[in-house]
Backbone of each chain as nested JSON, in Angstrom:
{
  "chains": [
    {"id": "A", "residues": [
      {"number": 1, "name": "MET", "atoms": {"N": [50.183, -4.061, 0.413], "CA": [48.899, -4.193, -0.286], "C": [48.196, -2.832, -0.325]}},
      {"number": 2, "name": "ILE", "atoms": {"N": [47.807, -2.39, -1.498], "CA": [47.091, -1.119, -1.617], "C": [45.609, -1.419, -1.867]}},
      {"number": 3, "name": "ILE", "atoms": {"N": [44.763, -0.884, -0.981], "CA": [43.319, -1.079, -1.14], "C": [42.74, 0.156, -1.806]}},
      {"number": 4, "name": "ASN", "atoms": {"N": [41.965, -0.063, -2.865], "CA": [41.272, 1.018, -3.541], "C": [40.271, 1.663, -2.565]}},
      {"number": 5, "name": "PRO", "atoms": {"N": [40.325, 2.988, -2.357], "CA": [39.408, 3.627, -1.403], "C": [37.939, 3.371, -1.737]}},
      {"number": 6, "name": "GLU", "atoms": {"N": [37.632, 3.272, -3.035], "CA": [36.232, 3.01, -3.404], "C": [35.781, 1.644, -2.885]}},
      {"number": 7, "name": "THR", "atoms": {"N": [36.73, 0.698, -2.787], "CA": [36.416, -0.626, -2.229], "C": [36.013, -0.491, -0.761]}},
      {"number": 8, "name": "ILE", "atoms": {"N": [36.711, 0.387, -0.035], "CA": [36.363, 0.655, 1.374], "C": [34.946, 1.214, 1.449]}},
      {"number": 9, "name": "GLY", "atoms": {"N": [34.602, 2.105, 0.524], "CA": [33.261, 2.691, 0.478], "C": [32.189, 1.631, 0.257]}},
      {"number": 10, "name": "TYR", "atoms": {"N": [32.44, 0.736, -0.712], "CA": [31.462, -0.322, -0.986], "C": [31.4, -1.336, 0.154]}},
      {"number": 11, "name": "LEU", "atoms": {"N": [32.541, -1.591, 0.78], "CA": [32.569, -2.489, 1.941], "C": [31.727, -1.873, 3.074]}},
      {"number": 12, "name": "ALA", "atoms": {"N": [31.937, -0.58, 3.312], "CA": [31.157, 0.141, 4.327], "C": [29.668, 0.054, 4.01]}},
      {"number": 13, "name": "ALA", "atoms": {"N": [29.318, 0.315, 2.755], "CA": [27.917, 0.29, 2.309], "C": [27.304, -1.093, 2.533]}},
      {"number": 14, "name": "THR", "atoms": {"N": [28.047, -2.128, 2.167], "CA": [27.55, -3.496, 2.299], "C": [27.379, -3.869, 3.766]}},
      {"number": 15, "name": "LEU", "atoms": {"N": [28.361, -3.512, 4.602], "CA": [28.323, -3.893, 6.014], "C": [27.176, -3.224, 6.77]}},
      {"number": 16, "name": "THR", "atoms": {"N": [27.022, -1.9, 6.609], "CA": [25.964, -1.23, 7.383], "C": [24.576, -1.621, 6.844]}},
      {"number": 17, "name": "THR", "atoms": {"N": [24.472, -1.83, 5.535], "CA": [23.181, -2.269, 4.983], "C": [22.866, -3.684, 5.468]}},
      {"number": 18, "name": "ALA", "atoms": {"N": [23.864, -4.567, 5.433], "CA": [23.663, -5.956, 5.866], "C": [23.284, -6.023, 7.347]}},
      {"number": 19, "name": "SER", "atoms": {"N": [23.875, -5.132, 8.149], "CA": [23.583, -5.156, 9.592], "C": [22.137, -4.744, 9.869]}},
      {"number": 20, "name": "PHE", "atoms": {"N": [21.53, -4.017, 8.938], "CA": [20.156, -3.547, 9.113], "C": [19.139, -4.575, 8.605]}},
      {"number": 21, "name": "LEU", "atoms": {"N": [19.591, -5.485, 7.735], "CA": [18.692, -6.452, 7.092], "C": [17.918, -7.348, 8.065]}},
      {"number": 22, "name": "PRO", "atoms": {"N": [18.584, -7.978, 9.078], "CA": [17.833, -8.9, 9.95], "C": [16.622, -8.243, 10.615]}},
      {"number": 23, "name": "GLN", "atoms": {"N": [16.797, -6.984, 11.102], "CA": [15.679, -6.262, 11.724], "C": [14.567, -6.023, 10.704]}},
      {"number": 24, "name": "ALA", "atoms": {"N": [14.966, -5.619, 9.5], "CA": [13.984, -5.335, 8.452], "C": [13.217, -6.601, 8.07]}},
      {"number": 25, "name": "ILE", "atoms": {"N": [13.936, -7.707, 7.896], "CA": [13.3, -8.976, 7.512], "C": [12.341, -9.427, 8.619]}},
      {"number": 26, "name": "LEU", "atoms": {"N": [12.812, -9.345, 9.866], "CA": [11.979, -9.753, 11.011], "C": [10.68, -8.945, 11.055]}},
      {"number": 27, "name": "THR", "atoms": {"N": [10.804, -7.614, 10.902], "CA": [9.626, -6.743, 10.996], "C": [8.679, -6.964, 9.829]}},
      {"number": 28, "name": "ILE", "atoms": {"N": [9.233, -7.081, 8.617], "CA": [8.384, -7.253, 7.434], "C": [7.683, -8.622, 7.486]}},
      {"number": 29, "name": "ARG", "atoms": {"N": [8.372, -9.628, 8.053], "CA": [7.801, -10.975, 8.132], "C": [6.726, -11.057, 9.226]}},
      {"number": 30, "name": "THR", "atoms": {"N": [7.036, -10.525, 10.417], "CA": [6.104, -10.671, 11.544], "C": [5.1, -9.517, 11.637]}},
      {"number": 31, "name": "LYS", "atoms": {"N": [5.418, -8.385, 11.027], "CA": [4.633, -7.141, 11.134], "C": [4.513, -6.67, 12.581]}},
      {"number": 32, "name": "ASP", "atoms": {"N": [5.347, -7.21, 13.473], "CA": [5.335, -6.829, 14.89], "C": [6.3, -5.668, 15.096]}},
      {"number": 33, "name": "THR", "atoms": {"N": [5.762, -4.513, 15.5], "CA": [6.61, -3.325, 15.661], "C": [6.532, -2.778, 17.082]}},
      {"number": 34, "name": "GLU", "atoms": {"N": [5.971, -3.577, 17.998], "CA": [5.721, -3.069, 19.345], "C": [7.007, -2.649, 20.067]}},
      {"number": 35, "name": "SER", "atoms": {"N": [8.103, -3.382, 19.86], "CA": [9.346, -3.074, 20.569], "C": [10.212, -2.058, 19.819]}},
      {"number": 36, "name": "LEU", "atoms": {"N": [9.68, -1.505, 18.719], "CA": [10.452, -0.503, 17.973], "C": [9.98, 0.903, 18.348]}},
      {"number": 37, "name": "SER", "atoms": {"N": [10.928, 1.832, 18.343], "CA": [10.633, 3.21, 18.73], "C": [10.268, 4.053, 17.498]}},
      {"number": 38, "name": "LEU", "atoms": {"N": [9.066, 4.683, 17.562], "CA": [8.622, 5.524, 16.439], "C": [9.564, 6.697, 16.223]}},
      {"number": 39, "name": "SER", "atoms": {"N": [9.962, 7.368, 17.312], "CA": [10.814, 8.545, 17.167], "C": [12.185, 8.164, 16.605]}},
      {"number": 40, "name": "MET", "atoms": {"N": [12.739, 7.03, 17.09], "CA": [14.045, 6.584, 16.6], "C": [13.977, 6.263, 15.1]}},
      {"number": 41, "name": "TYR", "atoms": {"N": [12.937, 5.526, 14.669], "CA": [12.839, 5.161, 13.248], "C": [12.507, 6.356, 12.361]}},
      {"number": 42, "name": "SER", "atoms": {"N": [11.773, 7.328, 12.922], "CA": [11.477, 8.536, 12.141], "C": [12.76, 9.319, 11.878]}},
      {"number": 43, "name": "LEU", "atoms": {"N": [13.56, 9.523, 12.934], "CA": [14.845, 10.233, 12.794], "C": [15.756, 9.49, 11.821]}},
      {"number": 44, "name": "PHE", "atoms": {"N": [15.837, 8.158, 12.023], "CA": [16.731, 7.346, 11.203], "C": [16.332, 7.401, 9.725]}},
      {"number": 45, "name": "THR", "atoms": {"N": [15.02, 7.239, 9.443], "CA": [14.547, 7.223, 8.055], "C": [14.808, 8.571, 7.381]}},
      {"number": 46, "name": "LEU", "atoms": {"N": [14.516, 9.659, 8.106], "CA": [14.769, 10.994, 7.563], "C": [16.279, 11.189, 7.347]}},
      {"number": 47, "name": "GLY", "atoms": {"N": [17.085, 10.692, 8.275], "CA": [18.546, 10.79, 8.155], "C": [19.073, 10.039, 6.937]}},
      {"number": 48, "name": "VAL", "atoms": {"N": [18.579, 8.829, 6.73], "CA": [19.009, 8.028, 5.58], "C": [18.585, 8.708, 4.274]}},
      {"number": 49, "name": "PHE", "atoms": {"N": [17.383, 9.315, 4.28], "CA": [16.911, 10.071, 3.115], "C": [17.883, 11.219, 2.808]}},
      {"number": 50, "name": "CYS", "atoms": {"N": [18.305, 11.942, 3.861], "CA": [19.261, 13.046, 3.673], "C": [20.608, 12.532, 3.161]}},
      {"number": 51, "name": "TRP", "atoms": {"N": [21.088, 11.395, 3.701], "CA": [22.345, 10.812, 3.207], "C": [22.227, 10.458, 1.722]}},
      {"number": 52, "name": "LEU", "atoms": {"N": [21.043, 9.964, 1.332], "CA": [20.837, 9.601, -0.077], "C": [20.906, 10.842, -0.964]}},
      {"number": 53, "name": "ILE", "atoms": {"N": [20.215, 11.909, -0.555], "CA": [20.242, 13.177, -1.31], "C": [21.686, 13.692, -1.402]}},
      {"number": 54, "name": "TYR", "atoms": {"N": [22.395, 13.623, -0.261], "CA": [23.778, 14.103, -0.209], "C": [24.678, 13.23, -1.099]}},
      {"number": 55, "name": "GLY", "atoms": {"N": [24.447, 11.916, -1.083], "CA": [25.203, 10.989, -1.944], "C": [24.968, 11.275, -3.42]}},
      {"number": 56, "name": "ILE", "atoms": {"N": [23.706, 11.612, -3.767], "CA": [23.378, 11.96, -5.157], "C": [24.098, 13.255, -5.539]}},
      {"number": 57, "name": "TYR", "atoms": {"N": [24.097, 14.242, -4.618], "CA": [24.807, 15.503, -4.859], "C": [26.3, 15.26, -5.079]}},
      {"number": 58, "name": "LEU", "atoms": {"N": [26.894, 14.349, -4.278], "CA": [28.333, 14.055, -4.408], "C": [28.616, 13.086, -5.553]}},
      {"number": 59, "name": "SER", "atoms": {"N": [27.557, 12.565, -6.194], "CA": [27.682, 11.506, -7.223], "C": [28.491, 10.332, -6.681]}},
      {"number": 60, "name": "ASN", "atoms": {"N": [28.253, 9.996, -5.416], "CA": [29.015, 8.92, -4.781], "C": [28.192, 7.63, -4.79]}},
      {"number": 61, "name": "LYS", "atoms": {"N": [28.632, 6.676, -5.625], "CA": [27.83, 5.462, -5.848], "C": [27.662, 4.61, -4.592]}},
      {"number": 62, "name": "ALA", "atoms": {"N": [28.715, 4.503, -3.772], "CA": [28.62, 3.683, -2.555], "C": [27.563, 4.269, -1.614]}},
      {"number": 63, "name": "MET", "atoms": {"N": [27.538, 5.606, -1.473], "CA": [26.558, 6.258, -0.608], "C": [25.143, 6.104, -1.163]}},
      {"number": 64, "name": "ILE", "atoms": {"N": [25.007, 6.239, -2.489], "CA": [23.681, 6.098, -3.112], "C": [23.176, 4.661, -2.937]}},
      {"number": 65, "name": "PHE", "atoms": {"N": [24.046, 3.698, -3.231], "CA": [23.711, 2.262, -3.128], "C": [23.26, 1.916, -1.701]}},
      {"number": 66, "name": "ALA", "atoms": {"N": [24.081, 2.253, -0.709], "CA": [23.771, 1.891, 0.676], "C": [22.488, 2.556, 1.157]}},
      {"number": 67, "name": "ASN", "atoms": {"N": [22.373, 3.867, 0.89], "CA": [21.252, 4.61, 1.458], "C": [19.939, 4.369, 0.727]}},
      {"number": 68, "name": "ALA", "atoms": {"N": [20.008, 4.034, -0.565], "CA": [18.772, 3.715, -1.296], "C": [18.165, 2.427, -0.745]}},
      {"number": 69, "name": "ILE", "atoms": {"N": [18.99, 1.395, -0.551], "CA": [18.486, 0.118, -0.018], "C": [17.979, 0.309, 1.415]}},
      {"number": 70, "name": "THR", "atoms": {"N": [18.802, 0.974, 2.242], "CA": [18.41, 1.165, 3.641], "C": [17.142, 2.015, 3.748]}},
      {"number": 71, "name": "LEU", "atoms": {"N": [16.99, 3.0, 2.845], "CA": [15.795, 3.848, 2.886], "C": [14.531, 3.034, 2.611]}},
      {"number": 72, "name": "VAL", "atoms": {"N": [14.596, 2.129, 1.631], "CA": [13.436, 1.278, 1.321], "C": [13.079, 0.424, 2.539]}},
      {"number": 73, "name": "LEU", "atoms": {"N": [14.098, -0.169, 3.164], "CA": [13.864, -1.028, 4.332], "C": [13.334, -0.219, 5.518]}},
      {"number": 74, "name": "ALA", "atoms": {"N": [13.964, 0.909, 5.799], "CA": [13.571, 1.734, 6.952], "C": [12.168, 2.305, 6.76]}},
      {"number": 75, "name": "THR", "atoms": {"N": [11.847, 2.699, 5.518], "CA": [10.51, 3.231, 5.236], "C": [9.457, 2.147, 5.428]}},
      {"number": 76, "name": "SER", "atoms": {"N": [9.783, 0.904, 5.032], "CA": [8.843, -0.209, 5.219], "C": [8.567, -0.418, 6.701]}},
      {"number": 77, "name": "ILE", "atoms": {"N": [9.635, -0.442, 7.514], "CA": [9.476, -0.643, 8.961], "C": [8.641, 0.491, 9.555]}},
      {"number": 78, "name": "LEU", "atoms": {"N": [8.957, 1.727, 9.147], "CA": [8.232, 2.9, 9.648], "C": [6.755, 2.839, 9.255]}},
      {"number": 79, "name": "ALA", "atoms": {"N": [6.485, 2.383, 8.031], "CA": [5.093, 2.274, 7.56], "C": [4.328, 1.247, 8.395]}},
      {"number": 80, "name": "PHE", "atoms": {"N": [4.955, 0.097, 8.686], "CA": [4.319, -0.914, 9.543], "C": [4.049, -0.329, 10.928]}},
      {"number": 81, "name": "LYS", "atoms": {"N": [5.037, 0.403, 11.466], "CA": [4.906, 0.996, 12.805], "C": [3.723, 1.967, 12.85]}},
      {"number": 82, "name": "ILE", "atoms": {"N": [3.654, 2.857, 11.86], "CA": [2.58, 3.861, 11.833], "C": [1.222, 3.173, 11.629]}},
      {"number": 83, "name": "TYR", "atoms": {"N": [1.18, 2.177, 10.757], "CA": [-0.058, 1.415, 10.541], "C": [-0.526, 0.777, 11.845]}},
      {"number": 84, "name": "ASN", "atoms": {"N": [0.431, 0.147, 12.57], "CA": [0.084, -0.523, 13.832], "C": [-0.381, 0.457, 14.902]}},
      {"number": 85, "name": "ILE", "atoms": {"N": [0.232, 1.649, 14.93], "CA": [-0.197, 2.669, 15.893], "C": [-1.623, 3.134, 15.571]}},
      {"number": 86, "name": "LEU", "atoms": {"N": [-1.895, 3.337, 14.284], "CA": [-3.195, 3.855, 13.866], "C": [-4.308, 2.822, 13.99]}},
      {"number": 87, "name": "PHE", "atoms": {"N": [-3.999, 1.566, 13.614], "CA": [-5.075, 0.577, 13.495], "C": [-4.972, -0.584, 14.474]}},
      {"number": 88, "name": "LYS", "atoms": {"N": [-3.845, -0.733, 15.142], "CA": [-3.694, -1.831, 16.1], "C": [-3.241, -1.288, 17.446]}},
      {"number": 89, "name": "LYS", "atoms": {"N": [-2.424, -2.021, 18.15], "CA": [-2.108, -1.598, 19.524], "C": [-0.721, -0.967, 19.717]}},
      {"number": 90, "name": "GLY", "atoms": {"N": [0.061, -0.831, 18.65], "CA": [1.354, -0.177, 18.835], "C": [2.396, -0.812, 18.063]}}
    ]},
    {"id": "B", "residues": [
      {"number": 1, "name": "MET", "atoms": {"N": [13.93, 28.745, -2.393], "CA": [14.927, 28.572, -1.325], "C": [16.014, 27.593, -1.774]}},
      {"number": 2, "name": "ILE", "atoms": {"N": [17.241, 28.03, -1.678], "CA": [18.345, 27.136, -2.048], "C": [19.019, 26.628, -0.775]}},
      {"number": 3, "name": "ILE", "atoms": {"N": [19.084, 25.298, -0.655], "CA": [19.733, 24.711, 0.517], "C": [21.152, 24.302, 0.134]}},
      {"number": 4, "name": "ASN", "atoms": {"N": [22.116, 24.695, 0.935], "CA": [23.5, 24.299, 0.738], "C": [23.612, 22.773, 0.897]}},
      {"number": 5, "name": "PRO", "atoms": {"N": [24.174, 22.079, -0.11], "CA": [24.258, 20.62, -0.02], "C": [25.002, 20.138, 1.22]}},
      {"number": 6, "name": "GLU", "atoms": {"N": [26.004, 20.915, 1.655], "CA": [26.745, 20.519, 2.858], "C": [25.827, 20.515, 4.088]}},
      {"number": 7, "name": "THR", "atoms": {"N": [24.816, 21.409, 4.069], "CA": [23.832, 21.429, 5.159], "C": [23.053, 20.113, 5.192]}},
      {"number": 8, "name": "ILE", "atoms": {"N": [22.718, 19.6, 4.011], "CA": [22.022, 18.305, 3.918], "C": [22.912, 17.214, 4.521]}},
      {"number": 9, "name": "GLY", "atoms": {"N": [24.213, 17.272, 4.228], "CA": [25.158, 16.292, 4.768], "C": [25.202, 16.337, 6.29]}},
      {"number": 10, "name": "TYR", "atoms": {"N": [25.277, 17.552, 6.841], "CA": [25.314, 17.691, 8.31], "C": [23.978, 17.306, 8.944]}},
      {"number": 11, "name": "LEU", "atoms": {"N": [22.882, 17.611, 8.239], "CA": [21.56, 17.219, 8.735], "C": [21.474, 15.689, 8.773]}},
      {"number": 12, "name": "ALA", "atoms": {"N": [21.932, 15.047, 7.699], "CA": [21.955, 13.581, 7.629], "C": [22.789, 13.015, 8.77]}},
      {"number": 13, "name": "ALA", "atoms": {"N": [23.981, 13.579, 8.963], "CA": [24.898, 13.128, 10.006], "C": [24.256, 13.247, 11.387]}},
      {"number": 14, "name": "THR", "atoms": {"N": [23.61, 14.404, 11.63], "CA": [22.978, 14.638, 12.931], "C": [21.815, 13.682, 13.157]}},
      {"number": 15, "name": "LEU", "atoms": {"N": [20.985, 13.491, 12.128], "CA": [19.79, 12.647, 12.274], "C": [20.148, 11.181, 12.534]}},
      {"number": 16, "name": "THR", "atoms": {"N": [21.054, 10.608, 11.731], "CA": [21.35, 9.176, 11.925], "C": [22.127, 8.952, 13.225]}},
      {"number": 17, "name": "THR", "atoms": {"N": [22.978, 9.921, 13.595], "CA": [23.697, 9.788, 14.865], "C": [22.715, 9.905, 16.034]}},
      {"number": 18, "name": "ALA", "atoms": {"N": [21.809, 10.887, 15.954], "CA": [20.813, 11.09, 17.023], "C": [19.901, 9.873, 17.176]}},
      {"number": 19, "name": "SER", "atoms": {"N": [19.572, 9.227, 16.05], "CA": [18.674, 8.066, 16.108], "C": [19.349, 6.882, 16.803]}},
      {"number": 20, "name": "PHE", "atoms": {"N": [20.671, 6.874, 16.819], "CA": [21.421, 5.774, 17.439], "C": [21.662, 6.038, 18.931]}},
      {"number": 21, "name": "LEU", "atoms": {"N": [21.568, 7.31, 19.343], "CA": [21.883, 7.696, 20.724], "C": [21.042, 6.999, 21.8]}},
      {"number": 22, "name": "PRO", "atoms": {"N": [19.694, 6.93, 21.655], "CA": [18.896, 6.32, 22.745], "C": [19.326, 4.885, 23.063]}},
      {"number": 23, "name": "GLN", "atoms": {"N": [19.596, 4.08, 22.002], "CA": [20.051, 2.7, 22.221], "C": [21.398, 2.689, 22.941]}},
      {"number": 24, "name": "ALA", "atoms": {"N": [22.291, 3.566, 22.504], "CA": [23.621, 3.626, 23.108], "C": [23.539, 4.037, 24.571]}},
      {"number": 25, "name": "ILE", "atoms": {"N": [22.746, 5.057, 24.864], "CA": [22.598, 5.534, 26.249], "C": [21.987, 4.436, 27.114]}},
      {"number": 26, "name": "LEU", "atoms": {"N": [20.933, 3.786, 26.588], "CA": [20.271, 2.706, 27.335], "C": [21.26, 1.591, 27.678]}},
      {"number": 27, "name": "THR", "atoms": {"N": [22.049, 1.182, 26.686], "CA": [22.982, 0.067, 26.89], "C": [24.108, 0.456, 27.839]}},
      {"number": 28, "name": "ILE", "atoms": {"N": [24.654, 1.655, 27.664], "CA": [25.766, 2.09, 28.505], "C": [25.284, 2.282, 29.952]}},
      {"number": 29, "name": "ARG", "atoms": {"N": [24.019, 2.715, 30.109], "CA": [23.464, 2.948, 31.439], "C": [23.122, 1.629, 32.143]}},
      {"number": 30, "name": "THR", "atoms": {"N": [22.455, 0.731, 31.418], "CA": [21.983, -0.512, 32.05], "C": [23.001, -1.652, 31.941]}},
      {"number": 31, "name": "LYS", "atoms": {"N": [23.911, -1.561, 30.994], "CA": [24.866, -2.627, 30.677], "C": [24.165, -3.926, 30.281]}},
      {"number": 32, "name": "ASP", "atoms": {"N": [22.86, -3.845, 29.975], "CA": [22.087, -5.013, 29.556], "C": [22.152, -5.138, 28.033]}},
      {"number": 33, "name": "THR", "atoms": {"N": [22.755, -6.232, 27.567], "CA": [22.919, -6.415, 26.117], "C": [22.253, -7.696, 25.634]}},
      {"number": 34, "name": "GLU", "atoms": {"N": [21.403, -8.29, 26.492], "CA": [20.844, -9.601, 26.159], "C": [20.014, -9.58, 24.87]}},
      {"number": 35, "name": "SER", "atoms": {"N": [19.276, -8.49, 24.657], "CA": [18.399, -8.447, 23.475], "C": [19.107, -7.889, 22.239]}},
      {"number": 36, "name": "LEU", "atoms": {"N": [20.414, -7.672, 22.338], "CA": [21.158, -7.166, 21.175], "C": [21.882, -8.317, 20.479]}},
      {"number": 37, "name": "SER", "atoms": {"N": [21.975, -8.213, 19.155], "CA": [22.606, -9.268, 18.362], "C": [24.1, -8.991, 18.167]}},
      {"number": 38, "name": "LEU", "atoms": {"N": [24.927, -9.965, 18.573], "CA": [26.385, -9.811, 18.422], "C": [26.774, -9.661, 16.957]}},
      {"number": 39, "name": "SER", "atoms": {"N": [26.203, -10.504, 16.084], "CA": [26.578, -10.47, 14.669], "C": [26.155, -9.143, 14.032]}},
      {"number": 40, "name": "MET", "atoms": {"N": [24.945, -8.662, 14.387], "CA": [24.466, -7.401, 13.831], "C": [25.374, -6.235, 14.261]}},
      {"number": 41, "name": "TYR", "atoms": {"N": [25.731, -6.198, 15.562], "CA": [26.566, -5.09, 16.046], "C": [28.001, -5.183, 15.534]}},
      {"number": 42, "name": "SER", "atoms": {"N": [28.485, -6.405, 15.305], "CA": [29.83, -6.569, 14.743], "C": [29.877, -6.026, 13.32]}},
      {"number": 43, "name": "LEU", "atoms": {"N": [28.894, -6.409, 12.509], "CA": [28.815, -5.915, 11.126], "C": [28.679, -4.398, 11.111]}},
      {"number": 44, "name": "PHE", "atoms": {"N": [27.783, -3.887, 11.973], "CA": [27.511, -2.45, 12.007], "C": [28.753, -1.661, 12.396]}},
      {"number": 45, "name": "THR", "atoms": {"N": [29.439, -2.119, 13.454], "CA": [30.623, -1.406, 13.947], "C": [31.733, -1.398, 12.895]}},
      {"number": 46, "name": "LEU", "atoms": {"N": [31.948, -2.547, 12.263], "CA": [32.951, -2.641, 11.196], "C": [32.558, -1.739, 10.018]}},
      {"number": 47, "name": "GLY", "atoms": {"N": [31.265, -1.721, 9.714], "CA": [30.76, -0.871, 8.627], "C": [30.973, 0.605, 8.916]}},
      {"number": 48, "name": "VAL", "atoms": {"N": [30.658, 1.025, 10.138], "CA": [30.837, 2.436, 10.523], "C": [32.327, 2.801, 10.477]}},
      {"number": 49, "name": "PHE", "atoms": {"N": [33.182, 1.863, 10.901], "CA": [34.631, 2.083, 10.823], "C": [35.059, 2.318, 9.362]}},
      {"number": 50, "name": "CYS", "atoms": {"N": [34.526, 1.499, 8.452], "CA": [34.855, 1.67, 7.026], "C": [34.327, 2.997, 6.483]}},
      {"number": 51, "name": "TRP", "atoms": {"N": [33.103, 3.398, 6.882], "CA": [32.571, 4.712, 6.464], "C": [33.464, 5.835, 6.957]}},
      {"number": 52, "name": "LEU", "atoms": {"N": [33.998, 5.684, 8.184], "CA": [34.892, 6.709, 8.739], "C": [36.171, 6.814, 7.908]}},
      {"number": 53, "name": "ILE", "atoms": {"N": [36.778, 5.657, 7.612], "CA": [37.993, 5.637, 6.784], "C": [37.704, 6.267, 5.411]}},
      {"number": 54, "name": "TYR", "atoms": {"N": [36.565, 5.885, 4.844], "CA": [36.165, 6.395, 3.526], "C": [35.915, 7.913, 3.591]}},
      {"number": 55, "name": "GLY", "atoms": {"N": [35.283, 8.371, 4.672], "CA": [35.042, 9.8, 4.877], "C": [36.349, 10.574, 5.0]}},
      {"number": 56, "name": "ILE", "atoms": {"N": [37.334, 9.978, 5.685], "CA": [38.654, 10.614, 5.823], "C": [39.324, 10.698, 4.446]}},
      {"number": 57, "name": "TYR", "atoms": {"N": [39.203, 9.602, 3.665], "CA": [39.759, 9.6, 2.302], "C": [39.126, 10.698, 1.451]}},
      {"number": 58, "name": "LEU", "atoms": {"N": [37.792, 10.867, 1.589], "CA": [37.08, 11.879, 0.797], "C": [37.226, 13.289, 1.398]}},
      {"number": 59, "name": "SER", "atoms": {"N": [37.847, 13.384, 2.573], "CA": [37.945, 14.643, 3.335], "C": [36.564, 15.248, 3.536]}},
      {"number": 60, "name": "ASN", "atoms": {"N": [35.576, 14.373, 3.803], "CA": [34.2, 14.835, 3.96], "C": [33.854, 14.967, 5.445]}},
      {"number": 61, "name": "LYS", "atoms": {"N": [33.729, 16.219, 5.887], "CA": [33.564, 16.481, 7.319], "C": [32.285, 15.884, 7.909]}},
      {"number": 62, "name": "ALA", "atoms": {"N": [31.16, 15.942, 7.149], "CA": [29.897, 15.39, 7.655], "C": [30.028, 13.889, 7.891]}},
      {"number": 63, "name": "MET", "atoms": {"N": [30.674, 13.195, 6.955], "CA": [30.861, 11.741, 7.098], "C": [31.794, 11.42, 8.269]}},
      {"number": 64, "name": "ILE", "atoms": {"N": [32.86, 12.216, 8.415], "CA": [33.814, 11.975, 9.508], "C": [33.12, 12.223, 10.856]}},
      {"number": 65, "name": "PHE", "atoms": {"N": [32.396, 13.335, 10.953], "CA": [31.681, 13.723, 12.176], "C": [30.682, 12.634, 12.6]}},
      {"number": 66, "name": "ALA", "atoms": {"N": [29.803, 12.24, 11.66], "CA": [28.765, 11.249, 11.983], "C": [29.377, 9.907, 12.369]}},
      {"number": 67, "name": "ASN", "atoms": {"N": [30.342, 9.455, 11.576], "CA": [30.842, 8.099, 11.784], "C": [31.818, 7.996, 12.95]}},
      {"number": 68, "name": "ALA", "atoms": {"N": [32.519, 9.085, 13.27], "CA": [33.403, 9.052, 14.442], "C": [32.571, 8.903, 15.717]}},
      {"number": 69, "name": "ILE", "atoms": {"N": [31.493, 9.698, 15.838], "CA": [30.638, 9.614, 17.03], "C": [29.96, 8.248, 17.103]}},
      {"number": 70, "name": "THR", "atoms": {"N": [29.376, 7.82, 15.975], "CA": [28.669, 6.533, 15.959], "C": [29.626, 5.381, 16.244]}},
      {"number": 71, "name": "LEU", "atoms": {"N": [30.867, 5.489, 15.764], "CA": [31.85, 4.419, 16.005], "C": [32.15, 4.274, 17.496]}},
      {"number": 72, "name": "VAL", "atoms": {"N": [32.318, 5.398, 18.185], "CA": [32.576, 5.354, 19.634], "C": [31.403, 4.683, 20.363]}},
      {"number": 73, "name": "LEU", "atoms": {"N": [30.172, 5.08, 19.989], "CA": [28.975, 4.521, 20.627], "C": [28.826, 3.035, 20.308]}},
      {"number": 74, "name": "ALA", "atoms": {"N": [28.974, 2.679, 19.032], "CA": [28.784, 1.284, 18.609], "C": [29.864, 0.384, 19.214]}},
      {"number": 75, "name": "THR", "atoms": {"N": [31.097, 0.904, 19.301], "CA": [32.182, 0.116, 19.895], "C": [31.918, -0.119, 21.383]}},
      {"number": 76, "name": "SER", "atoms": {"N": [31.369, 0.901, 22.066], "CA": [31.041, 0.751, 23.49], "C": [29.993, -0.349, 23.675]}},
      {"number": 77, "name": "ILE", "atoms": {"N": [28.943, -0.314, 22.852], "CA": [27.879, -1.321, 22.94], "C": [28.463, -2.708, 22.675]}},
      {"number": 78, "name": "LEU", "atoms": {"N": [29.292, -2.807, 21.627], "CA": [29.906, -4.091, 21.264], "C": [30.804, -4.601, 22.388]}},
      {"number": 79, "name": "ALA", "atoms": {"N": [31.533, -3.693, 23.027], "CA": [32.413, -4.082, 24.134], "C": [31.602, -4.637, 25.302]}},
      {"number": 80, "name": "PHE", "atoms": {"N": [30.471, -3.975, 25.637], "CA": [29.59, -4.476, 26.698], "C": [29.058, -5.852, 26.332]}},
      {"number": 81, "name": "LYS", "atoms": {"N": [28.649, -6.006, 25.057], "CA": [28.086, -7.28, 24.593], "C": [29.121, -8.401, 24.741]}},
      {"number": 82, "name": "ILE", "atoms": {"N": [30.347, -8.152, 24.278], "CA": [31.395, -9.18, 24.335], "C": [31.761, -9.485, 25.792]}},
      {"number": 83, "name": "TYR", "atoms": {"N": [31.834, -8.443, 26.625], "CA": [32.112, -8.641, 28.053], "C": [31.037, -9.523, 28.685]}},
      {"number": 84, "name": "ASN", "atoms": {"N": [29.764, -9.213, 28.371], "CA": [28.657, -9.978, 28.954], "C": [28.662, -11.434, 28.471]}},
      {"number": 85, "name": "ILE", "atoms": {"N": [29.019, -11.648, 27.208], "CA": [29.084, -13.019, 26.685], "C": [30.198, -13.787, 27.41]}},
      {"number": 86, "name": "LEU", "atoms": {"N": [31.335, -13.13, 27.596], "CA": [32.491, -13.804, 28.197], "C": [32.321, -14.028, 29.693]}},
      {"number": 87, "name": "PHE", "atoms": {"N": [31.761, -13.04, 30.405], "CA": [31.777, -13.103, 31.867], "C": [30.391, -13.206, 32.507]}},
      {"number": 88, "name": "LYS", "atoms": {"N": [29.335, -13.002, 31.71], "CA": [27.987, -13.091, 32.286], "C": [27.15, -14.041, 31.444]}},
      {"number": 89, "name": "LYS", "atoms": {"N": [25.864, -13.754, 31.302], "CA": [24.996, -14.719, 30.631], "C": [24.604, -14.364, 29.194]}},
      {"number": 90, "name": "GLY", "atoms": {"N": [25.102, -13.275, 28.645], "CA": [24.773, -12.962, 27.242], "C": [24.542, -11.539, 27.057]}}
    ]}
  ]
}
C-alpha cells in the first residue's frame, strides 16, 4: 500500500488540531483560565503564528490549515487568560 | 530588515517545543498524570509522529527537529499515563 505523503501531512494537521480542541472548547465555554499558564500559552501562540508564516512561505496547505485553526483557538484562550488576569483573579 | 524564512521555521520549532517542555518536565518529575487526558495525548502523540514523518518526506529540518523532540516528550507522558491507568489509579 502506498500512502500519499500529503495525506500524512493532512492526517498530522487533523490530529494535532483535534487534540487541542477539547481544551479550547472547555476554556471558551467556561472562561476559566486559572489552571492555564500564561507563559506557556504565550510561547505556544507565538510559535503557532510562526509555523503559519512558515507554512505560507512553503505554500504548504496542511501546515497552513492546521496552524490557522490552532492559532485562532490559541489566541482565544490567551485573550481569555489576559482578560482574567487584568480584570478578574487569574 | 529581511528575515530568512528558515529562521522563522526554527523560531516556530523552538517556541512550540519550549511551550510543551514545562508540562513534560512536570509529568516526568512527578509521574502524576491524573489531570491529563488519555485521548488528547494519544491524538497529539500520533499527530506529532505524522508531522515527523511528513517533515522527513519534505526534508524539512525545522519540522524534523521540533517534532522529534516533541515526540520523545509526548511519548514519555503517554507512557506514564498508560502505566498509571494499568497499574495505579489513573
